[in-house]
C-alpha positions as CSV (number, residue, x, y, z in Angstrom):
1,M,-41.3,15.5,0.2
2,K,-42.5,16.4,-3.3
3,T,-42.1,13.7,-5.9
4,R,-42.5,13.2,-9.6
5,I,-43.5,10.0,-11.4
6,E,-41.1,8.6,-14.0
7,H,-41.4,5.4,-16.0
8,D,-39.5,3.0,-18.1
9,F,-40.7,-0.1,-19.9
10,L,-40.7,-2.0,-16.6
11,G,-43.1,0.4,-14.9
12,E,-43.4,3.6,-12.9
13,K,-41.5,4.9,-9.9
14,E,-41.7,7.9,-7.6
15,I,-38.7,10.1,-7.7
16,P,-38.0,12.9,-5.2
17,A,-38.7,16.2,-7.1
18,N,-35.4,17.7,-6.2
19,I,-33.3,14.8,-7.5
20,Y,-31.7,15.1,-11.0
21,Y,-31.4,11.4,-11.7
22,G,-34.3,9.3,-12.8
23,V,-36.0,6.0,-12.8
24,Q,-33.2,3.9,-14.3
25,T,-30.7,5.3,-11.9
26,L,-33.0,4.5,-9.0
27,R,-33.4,0.9,-10.1
28,A,-29.6,0.6,-10.2
29,V,-29.3,2.0,-6.7
30,E,-31.8,-0.6,-5.5
31,N,-30.1,-3.5,-7.4
32,F,-26.4,-2.9,-6.8
33,N,-25.7,-2.3,-3.2
34,I,-22.3,-4.0,-3.5
35,T,-19.3,-2.0,-2.6
36,G,-20.9,0.8,-0.7
37,C,-18.8,3.1,-3.0
38,S,-20.7,5.0,-5.7
39,I,-19.3,6.4,-8.9
40,N,-19.3,9.9,-7.3
41,S,-16.2,8.7,-5.5
42,C,-14.4,9.0,-8.8
43,P,-15.0,12.6,-10.1
44,E,-12.7,11.9,-13.0
45,M,-15.2,9.4,-14.4
46,I,-18.2,11.7,-13.9
47,E,-16.4,14.5,-15.6
48,A,-15.3,12.2,-18.4
49,L,-18.9,11.1,-19.0
50,A,-19.9,14.8,-19.3
51,Y,-17.1,15.4,-21.8
52,V,-18.4,12.4,-23.9
53,K,-22.0,13.6,-23.7
54,K,-21.0,17.1,-24.7
55,A,-19.0,15.9,-27.7
56,A,-21.9,13.8,-28.8
57,A,-24.3,16.7,-28.4
58,Q,-22.1,18.9,-30.5
59,A,-21.7,16.3,-33.2
60,N,-25.5,15.6,-33.2
61,M,-26.2,19.3,-33.5
62,E,-23.8,19.7,-36.4
63,L,-25.3,16.8,-38.2
64,G,-28.9,18.1,-37.6
65,V,-29.9,15.0,-35.5
66,I,-31.1,17.0,-32.5
67,P,-32.4,20.6,-32.2
68,A,-29.8,23.2,-31.5
69,E,-31.6,24.4,-28.4
70,V,-31.6,21.0,-26.9
71,A,-27.9,20.4,-27.8
72,K,-26.9,23.7,-26.2
73,G,-28.9,22.8,-23.1
74,I,-27.1,19.5,-22.9
75,C,-23.7,21.1,-23.4
76,A,-24.4,23.7,-20.7
77,A,-25.4,20.9,-18.2
78,C,-22.2,19.0,-19.1
79,D,-20.1,22.1,-18.5
80,E,-21.6,22.3,-15.0
81,I,-20.7,18.7,-14.3
82,I,-17.2,19.2,-15.7
83,A,-16.8,22.2,-13.3
84,G,-17.6,19.9,-10.4
85,N,-21.3,20.4,-9.9
86,L,-24.0,17.8,-9.4
87,H,-21.5,15.0,-8.7
88,E,-23.6,14.0,-5.7
89,Q,-26.4,13.0,-8.2
90,F,-24.3,9.9,-9.2
91,P,-25.2,7.3,-6.6
92,V,-24.9,4.1,-8.6
93,D,-22.4,1.6,-7.2
94,C,-19.1,1.3,-8.9
95,I,-19.6,-2.4,-9.5
96,Q,-22.8,-3.2,-11.4
97,G,-24.3,-5.6,-13.9
98,G,-25.0,-4.4,-17.4
99,A,-21.6,-3.4,-18.8
100,G,-21.9,0.1,-17.4
101,T,-25.5,0.8,-18.6
102,S,-26.5,2.1,-15.1
103,T,-23.6,4.5,-15.0
104,N,-24.4,5.7,-18.6
105,M,-28.1,6.2,-17.8
106,N,-27.2,8.0,-14.5
107,A,-25.3,10.5,-16.6
108,N,-28.1,10.7,-19.3
109,E,-30.8,11.4,-16.7
110,V,-28.8,14.0,-14.7
111,I,-27.8,15.8,-17.8
112,A,-31.3,15.7,-19.2
113,N,-32.9,17.1,-16.1
114,R,-30.4,19.8,-15.6
115,A,-30.7,20.8,-19.3
116,L,-34.4,21.0,-18.9
117,E,-34.0,23.5,-16.0
118,L,-31.6,25.5,-18.1
119,M,-34.1,25.5,-20.9
120,G,-36.9,26.7,-18.6
121,H,-38.7,23.4,-18.0
122,E,-39.3,21.2,-15.0
123,K,-37.4,18.0,-14.2
124,G,-39.0,15.0,-15.8
125,E,-40.5,16.9,-18.8
126,Y,-38.6,14.7,-21.1
127,Q,-40.7,15.6,-24.2
128,Y,-38.3,18.6,-24.4
129,C,-35.0,16.8,-23.6
130,H,-35.0,13.1,-23.2
131,P,-32.2,11.0,-21.5
132,N,-32.3,8.4,-24.3
133,N,-33.6,10.3,-27.3
134,H,-31.4,13.4,-26.9
135,V,-28.6,13.0,-24.3
136,N,-27.8,9.4,-25.5
137,C,-28.5,10.2,-29.2
138,S,-26.1,8.3,-31.6
139,Q,-24.6,6.4,-28.7
140,S,-24.8,3.2,-26.8
141,T,-23.4,2.4,-23.3
142,N,-21.0,0.2,-25.2
143,D,-19.2,3.1,-26.8
144,A,-20.0,6.0,-24.4
145,Y,-19.0,4.2,-21.2
146,P,-15.6,2.8,-22.4
147,T,-14.7,6.1,-24.0
148,A,-15.4,7.9,-20.7
149,F,-13.5,5.2,-18.8
150,R,-10.4,5.7,-21.0
151,L,-10.5,9.5,-20.6
152,A,-10.8,9.2,-16.8
153,L,-8.1,6.6,-16.7
154,Y,-5.8,8.7,-18.9
155,N,-6.2,11.6,-16.4
156,K,-5.6,9.4,-13.4
157,L,-2.5,7.9,-14.9
158,T,-1.2,11.4,-15.4
159,T,-1.6,12.2,-11.7
160,L,0.2,8.9,-10.9
161,M,3.2,9.8,-13.0
162,D,3.3,13.2,-11.3
163,A,3.4,11.5,-7.9
164,M,6.0,9.0,-9.0
165,G,8.1,11.8,-10.3
166,Y,7.8,13.6,-7.0
167,L,9.1,10.5,-5.2
168,Q,11.8,10.0,-7.8
169,K,13.2,13.5,-7.1
170,G,13.1,12.7,-3.4
171,F,15.3,9.6,-3.8
172,A,17.6,11.4,-6.2
173,A,18.1,14.2,-3.6
174,K,19.0,11.6,-1.0
175,G,21.3,10.0,-3.5
176,A,23.2,13.3,-3.7
177,E,23.1,13.8,0.1
178,F,24.5,10.4,0.8
179,A,27.1,10.3,-2.0
180,D,30.0,10.2,0.5
181,V,28.5,7.7,2.9
182,L,30.5,4.5,2.5
183,K,28.6,1.3,3.3
184,M,28.7,-2.4,2.5
185,G,26.7,-3.7,-0.4
186,R,24.9,-7.0,0.2
187,T,23.7,-9.9,-1.9
188,Q,21.5,-12.7,-0.5
189,L,21.6,-10.7,2.7
190,Q,25.3,-11.4,3.0
191,D,28.3,-9.0,2.8
192,A,29.2,-8.3,-0.9
193,V,31.4,-5.3,-1.8
194,P,31.5,-1.7,-0.7
195,M,29.4,1.0,-2.3
196,T,27.9,4.3,-1.1
197,L,24.5,4.9,0.4
198,G,24.1,7.5,-2.3
199,Q,24.5,4.9,-5.0
200,E,21.8,2.8,-3.3
201,F,19.3,5.7,-3.2
202,A,20.2,6.9,-6.7
203,A,19.3,3.4,-7.9
204,Y,15.8,3.8,-6.4
205,A,15.4,7.1,-8.3
206,T,16.5,5.4,-11.5
207,T,14.0,2.5,-11.2
208,L,11.1,4.9,-10.6
209,G,12.1,6.9,-13.6
210,E,12.0,3.7,-15.7
211,D,8.5,2.9,-14.5
212,I,7.3,6.4,-15.2
213,I,8.2,5.8,-18.8
214,R,6.4,2.4,-18.8
215,V,3.2,4.1,-17.4
216,R,3.4,6.8,-20.1
217,E,3.7,4.1,-22.8
218,A,0.8,2.2,-21.4
219,R,-1.3,5.3,-21.1
220,Q,-0.9,5.9,-24.8
221,L,-2.8,2.7,-25.5
222,I,-6.1,4.1,-24.2
223,T,-6.1,7.1,-26.6
224,E,-7.7,4.8,-29.2
225,I,-11.4,4.9,-28.6
226,N,-14.6,3.4,-30.1
227,L,-16.9,6.5,-29.9
228,G,-19.5,6.0,-32.7
229,A,-19.4,2.2,-32.5
230,T,-22.8,2.3,-30.7
231,A,-24.0,-1.2,-29.7
232,I,-21.4,-3.7,-31.2
233,G,-19.2,-1.6,-33.5
234,T,-21.4,-1.4,-36.6
235,G,-22.4,2.2,-35.8
236,I,-26.2,1.4,-35.9
237,N,-28.4,4.4,-35.1
238,A,-25.5,6.9,-35.6
239,P,-25.4,9.2,-38.6
240,A,-22.6,8.9,-41.1
241,D,-19.5,10.9,-40.1
242,Y,-20.7,11.1,-36.4
243,S,-17.7,9.1,-35.2
244,R,-15.2,11.5,-36.7
245,I,-17.0,14.7,-35.6
246,A,-17.6,13.5,-32.1
247,T,-14.1,12.2,-31.6
248,T,-12.7,15.5,-33.0
249,A,-14.8,17.4,-30.5
250,L,-13.7,15.3,-27.6
251,R,-10.0,15.7,-28.7
252,N,-10.4,19.5,-28.9
253,M,-12.2,19.7,-25.5
254,T,-9.7,17.5,-23.6
255,G,-6.4,18.3,-25.3
256,I,-5.8,14.5,-25.5
257,D,-5.0,13.1,-28.9
258,F,-7.8,10.6,-29.1
259,T,-8.2,8.5,-32.3
260,T,-10.9,6.3,-33.6
261,S,-10.1,2.6,-33.7
262,A,-9.6,1.1,-37.2
263,N,-12.0,-1.7,-36.3
264,L,-14.9,-0.6,-34.1
265,V,-16.2,-4.2,-33.7
266,E,-12.9,-5.3,-32.3
267,A,-12.5,-2.2,-30.2
268,T,-16.0,-2.7,-28.6
269,W,-15.0,-6.0,-27.0
270,D,-11.2,-5.7,-26.6
271,T,-9.9,-4.9,-23.2
272,G,-6.3,-5.8,-23.8
273,A,-5.1,-2.2,-23.1
274,Y,-6.5,-2.5,-19.5
275,V,-4.6,-5.8,-19.0
276,Q,-1.4,-4.1,-20.1
277,I,-2.0,-1.1,-17.9
278,S,-2.8,-3.3,-14.9
279,G,0.4,-5.2,-15.6
280,V,2.4,-1.9,-15.5
281,L,0.7,-0.9,-12.3
282,K,1.7,-4.3,-10.8
283,R,5.3,-3.6,-11.9
284,V,5.2,-0.2,-10.2
285,A,3.8,-1.9,-7.1
286,V,6.5,-4.6,-7.0
287,K,9.2,-2.0,-7.4
288,L,7.8,0.2,-4.6
289,S,7.4,-2.8,-2.3
290,K,11.0,-3.9,-3.0
291,I,12.3,-0.4,-2.1
292,C,10.2,-0.3,1.1
293,N,11.5,-3.7,2.0
294,D,15.0,-2.3,1.7
295,L,14.2,0.8,3.8
296,R,12.9,-1.5,6.5
297,L,16.0,-3.6,6.5
298,L,18.4,-0.7,6.3
299,S,16.7,0.9,9.3
300,S,16.3,-2.2,11.3
301,G,17.4,-2.3,14.9
302,P,18.4,0.2,16.2
303,R,20.7,-1.9,18.3
304,T,20.4,-5.4,16.8
305,G,19.7,-4.7,13.1
306,F,21.5,-3.0,10.2
307,N,20.9,0.5,11.6
308,E,22.5,2.1,8.6
309,I,19.7,4.7,8.1
310,N,17.1,6.3,10.4
311,L,13.5,6.7,9.2
312,P,11.5,9.6,10.6
313,K,9.7,8.6,13.8
314,M,6.0,8.8,13.0
315,Q,4.2,7.2,15.9
316,P,4.8,4.9,18.9
317,G,5.2,1.3,17.7
318,S,3.8,-0.8,20.4
319,S,1.1,-0.9,23.1
320,I,3.4,-2.9,25.3
321,M,7.1,-2.1,24.4
322,P,8.0,1.4,25.5
323,G,10.3,3.3,23.1
324,K,9.6,1.0,20.1
325,V,9.1,2.8,16.8
326,N,8.1,0.9,13.7
327,P,8.7,1.6,10.0
328,V,5.0,2.3,9.5
329,I,5.2,4.3,6.2
330,P,7.1,1.6,4.3
331,E,4.8,-1.0,5.8
332,V,1.7,0.8,4.5
333,V,3.2,1.1,1.1
334,N,4.0,-2.6,1.1
335,Q,0.3,-3.3,1.8
336,V,-0.8,-1.0,-1.0
337,A,1.5,-3.0,-3.3
338,Y,-0.1,-6.3,-2.3
339,D,-3.6,-4.9,-3.0
340,V,-2.6,-3.6,-6.4
341,I,-1.0,-7.0,-7.3
342,G,-4.3,-8.6,-6.3
343,K,-6.3,-6.2,-8.4
344,D,-4.2,-7.3,-11.4
345,V,-5.7,-10.7,-11.1
346,T,-9.2,-9.2,-11.0
347,V,-8.5,-7.2,-14.2
348,T,-7.0,-10.3,-15.9
349,L,-10.0,-12.5,-15.2
350,A,-12.6,-9.8,-16.1
351,A,-10.8,-9.1,-19.4
352,E,-10.7,-12.8,-20.2
353,N,-14.4,-13.2,-19.6
354,G,-15.5,-11.0,-22.4
355,Q,-17.9,-12.9,-24.7
356,L,-18.5,-12.4,-28.3
357,E,-19.1,-8.7,-29.2
358,L,-18.9,-7.1,-25.7
359,N,-17.1,-7.4,-22.4
360,V,-19.7,-6.8,-19.8
361,M,-17.1,-6.9,-17.0
362,E,-15.7,-3.4,-17.6
363,P,-17.2,-1.9,-14.4
364,V,-15.0,-4.2,-12.2
365,I,-12.0,-3.5,-14.4
366,A,-12.6,0.3,-14.0
367,N,-13.0,0.0,-10.3
368,A,-9.8,-2.1,-9.9
369,L,-7.8,0.3,-12.1
370,F,-9.1,3.5,-10.6
371,Q,-8.6,2.3,-7.0
372,G,-5.1,0.9,-7.9
373,V,-4.0,4.1,-9.5
374,D,-5.3,6.2,-6.6
375,M,-3.7,4.0,-4.0
376,L,-0.3,4.0,-5.8
377,R,-0.5,7.8,-6.2
378,R,-1.2,8.4,-2.6
379,A,1.4,5.9,-1.5
380,C,4.1,7.7,-3.5
381,L,3.2,11.0,-1.9
382,V,3.1,9.6,1.6
383,L,6.3,7.7,1.2
384,Q,8.1,10.9,0.1
385,D,6.5,13.3,2.5
386,R,6.5,11.2,5.6
387,C,9.5,9.0,5.1
388,V,12.1,9.5,2.4
389,S,12.5,13.3,2.9
390,G,13.4,12.8,6.6
391,I,15.8,9.8,6.2
392,T,19.2,10.3,7.8
393,A,22.4,8.2,7.6
394,N,24.4,6.7,10.4
395,R,27.7,7.5,8.6
396,E,30.3,6.2,11.1
397,H,28.4,3.0,11.7
398,C,28.2,2.4,7.9
399,R,31.9,2.9,7.5
400,A,32.8,0.7,10.5
401,L,30.8,-2.1,9.0
402,V,32.8,-1.8,5.8
403,E,36.1,-1.8,7.5
404,N,35.2,-4.9,9.5
405,S,33.7,-6.8,6.6
406,I,35.0,-9.9,5.0
407,G,33.6,-8.7,1.7
408,I,36.5,-6.4,1.0
409,V,38.6,-9.5,0.3
410,T,36.9,-9.6,-3.1
411,A,39.3,-6.8,-4.3
412,L,42.3,-9.1,-3.7
413,N,41.1,-11.7,-6.3
414,P,42.9,-10.2,-9.3
415,I,46.2,-9.9,-7.4
416,I,46.5,-13.0,-5.1
417,G,43.9,-15.3,-6.7
418,Y,40.6,-16.7,-5.6
419,E,42.1,-19.6,-3.5
420,K,44.3,-17.4,-1.4
421,S,41.6,-14.8,-1.0
422,A,39.2,-17.4,0.1
423,S,41.7,-18.8,2.6
424,I,42.2,-15.3,4.2
425,A,38.4,-14.8,4.3
426,K,37.9,-18.1,6.1
427,E,40.6,-17.4,8.6
428,A,39.1,-13.9,9.3
429,L,35.7,-15.5,9.9
430,E,37.2,-18.1,12.2
431,T,39.4,-15.9,14.2
432,G,37.5,-12.6,14.2
433,G,40.5,-10.9,12.7
434,S,40.4,-8.4,9.9
435,V,41.3,-9.1,6.3
436,Y,43.8,-6.2,6.4
437,E,45.7,-7.6,9.4
438,L,45.8,-11.2,8.0
439,V,47.2,-10.1,4.6
440,L,50.1,-8.3,6.4
441,K,50.6,-11.1,8.9
442,H,51.1,-13.7,6.1
443,N,53.3,-11.3,4.0
444,V,50.9,-11.7,1.1
445,L,51.3,-8.1,0.0
446,S,53.1,-5.0,1.1
447,K,51.3,-2.4,3.3
448,E,51.5,0.2,0.5
449,K,50.1,-2.2,-2.1
450,L,47.4,-3.4,0.3
451,D,46.4,0.2,1.2
452,E,46.0,1.0,-2.5
453,I,43.9,-2.1,-3.2
454,L,41.7,-2.1,-0.1
455,S,41.0,1.6,-0.1
456,P,37.1,1.4,0.1
457,E,36.7,4.5,-2.0
458,N,38.6,2.8,-4.9
459,M,36.3,-0.2,-4.9
460,M,33.1,1.5,-5.9
461,H,33.9,1.9,-9.6
462,P,35.3,-0.3,-12.4
463,R,38.9,-0.9,-11.4
464,F,41.6,-3.6,-12.0
465,I,44.9,-3.4,-10.2
466,R,47.7,-5.8,-11.3
467,N,50.4,-7.0,-9.0
């Protein structure tokens, strides 16, 4: 295999001649064999880095900091990466020391070497286009990496909201389908008062809609960036007006309304937006898990559980019990939720451990948020496609449970009082009789009045009937 020699201030290394990354990337690959998952597993981050480098090159060219030919070569290389090329040239582990320096240098080296080829030179001929002097010009890892992180996270959150909206529509459709399915509502797993299955599923749609709004609000926090801050927020080594020009270029390229932070020193170390986003992701996870718990309960049985709904049968449920089918889709979404909740702890601790003018823990924050968003997005899609869309209702069973429930005695409270209602409920429980029969037996109310009060359909909306 042909090789080329590259060097940094630590010494020289042989690089395969066909590889676009360079010596600093190779050192990072050797140093950070941690997760087994490289940054090329997150194409949004690689494309975001290319957008940032392209915006920087355009600003540097406009300000006369780098030659136009070099800037154009850099921009052309970035365009290829944005289009999905060369992503395999990003082998650095997602979790790394150095606050993202290895990821930033991976991008600098790949872009420089591809720009060299486009300019008619060989890889490694850095006198014509240098990873640091040209691709990283007017930048530091400490502003380039977090800006790319925010751009990638913004795009990922957008896909999450799309998936949540897809699931929300699925629950809303079931709410409409089950609007006439009478069932018993429950509190503390005990009979409460009647409702419809449609009301139950419509509530799931509503709660997802609320969380889509929360994700959108949190996403807005990361449109404030520190591009131009360079090392610690003072803008050292960047020309005057670079921050404004580069941010404007990034905004124009992405269509996202990025703004420059009012205080670049604070923005360079502050990770509060990530903590808030992580909290919102935890909220989404908790809501999804609650819904999946309900689906598992409502479908439990089929002979000895609630058995009010049927989940699609996805696979055999046991290696020993023939005919058993488990609620595997809600179960896997539960597990996704637990993982996302755990990642919130990781983000919290990493954000808290920022020291002085920089938080060096951003790589683990990025990894936790990227993975959490991806898992929640896939969970929403799987839950809708392989579970919610195929749910059916056991209508007659649901109605029979209502008619045999002690809970309908609640409707008698305004007419006969709590004490007499409780006495009838107690007798019904002890004897196995129905509330309806006992009210007539004791001449508490006439049959006509009782039918009006205990009509299950009349107990699902605000209603007060006086004696």
